[in-house]
N, C-alpha and C positions, 0 to 999 in steps of 0.2 A: 756819338751821339749815341744818348741810353735807350732801353727795350722802350721806354714809355711814349721817350719823341718819335722812337719810327711805329707805333703801334699810332700814334696822333699822327704821323705823317703820312701813313699807309688810307687812314680813316676817315678824317674831314677832307680831301677831295672827291671823297666816293659818298661821301654824305652830302655835299654840295654839288655834285652833281647828279644826284637824286634827286634836291632838293630841286632844281632847276627845271626835270626834264615833267616831275609832280607838277608844277604849278599851273599850269594852262590849263589841265583838267579841274583841278578845284574852286579856279579864277572862272568860272563860267557860272555865269545869278543861278542857272534854269536849275542846273547837275544839282551846285551843290547850296542852292538856296533850303533853309527851313524855315517850319512856319511855326508859329503861335496860334492857339484858335482865345479868342472870349463869346461864349457863350450868353446870351441875354434874353430871357422870359418875361411880361408884366402879361396879368392877369386882366384882362378889358372888361371886368363887369362895371365898372367904373369910372371908366374913363367920359371922358377926362372931370375933371374936378379942381379946387386950390390947392387942396389937401395930395391928392393922387395925380400927379400930371403923369399921365400914356405916353412917355417922351425915352428913346433911349438916341444920345448924340452921336458922332464919331467926326474924325477929318472930312470926311467927306460931305456929309447932309446930317439934319436932322430926322429921325424915324417918329414920325408922330402915328401912335395907333387910336382908332375911331374905336364907341362903345358899341361892344358884341358881347351879350349876357355870356357866361360859359365859357368865354374864347383865351384864349392867352397867347399874343403878343410873342413870337421869337427873333433873336436878329444875332444870328452868327457873324465872327469878322476875322479873317484870316491879316496874319499880321507878319510881314518878310522885315528882319535886319529893324522891328517897331516902326513900319511907316506900312499903312493900311493897304494888302494888295488886292479882297477877296470880300466880298459880302453878302449875306440874304437873308430878306426878309420876308418871316409870314403874318400877316394879317390878317386875321379871323374874319372881318369885315369882312365883307364880299370876295374871302379869300384870293387874296393877290396873293402872288409869288414874287419879290423881285429880287434879281440875281447881277449881283454890279462884279466887273473888271473896273477896279480902281485905278490899274500902272498899267496895263496893255502891255508885259513884257512877255506877249510869244504864252503863256500858262493856260489853260485849257484850267476855267472856271465852271463846275454845274453843282448845279442843286438837285434833291431828289426826296420826294416827299414820299412815303409812305404810301403803298396804292397804286402810283404810277408807274409803270414801267420802265419808262423813257427819259431820261435826268434829264435838265433844266437850264441847257448852255446861258452864258454872260454871251451881252456883245462885247469885242474888243473897246476900252476907252470907253465904258458907258452901262449900260445896264439893258435888263430884261424884263418888260412885264408879264406874265402868267395870268391867265383869271382860270382859276382853278373849281370845279363845280365838286364841293363838300359838302354831305351835307351835317346842319350841327351835332354836336355831340359829338362827335369824331375822334378818338386820339390819334395822332398823328408823331412821326418819327419825322426830321426834319434833317439833312445834312448837305453840310457846303466840304467839295473836293475840291482840292488844288493840285493840279499833275502837269510835266510835265510831259508830255506825250507817249512818252515811252513803255509807261507800265510801271514804270521800276523809282520812282519820285511824287509818290500820288500820297497826299496828306490828306486826311480827315476828322470832320467835325460833326453833329450829332446832336440833338434836344430833342 
């Protein structure tokens, strides 16, 4: 047997054994998930008009923003393997925040809004609506956090 074949004969079984033992950890969908985010904003000064629709649709539902002078509607969506996993919407008219968990896969879905200490969680497989009290003209930062609950795997997007 050549040296090359002896080295391969020793290495290949070890590599295969390592792959077999490593596979279960990588197969955990919560721990191995990576997310991509989309962030969209719609000025709501002229909503609605035929030339300026104030909508942002997605695979879960359509989002329609009402007219709010000086306001900006925001939608942040998180996708896991191309599938909508979570989203947050801020509607400046009446200052409503919607936080969605669209997969109910055991992840922690929370939104944060600047000026509020506590995060706003989503309900599993659905949404929670929060009626915020924000003065007109105030600048906000809205964020969406997707976490496996361990603190190790948290993905966040900001608008």
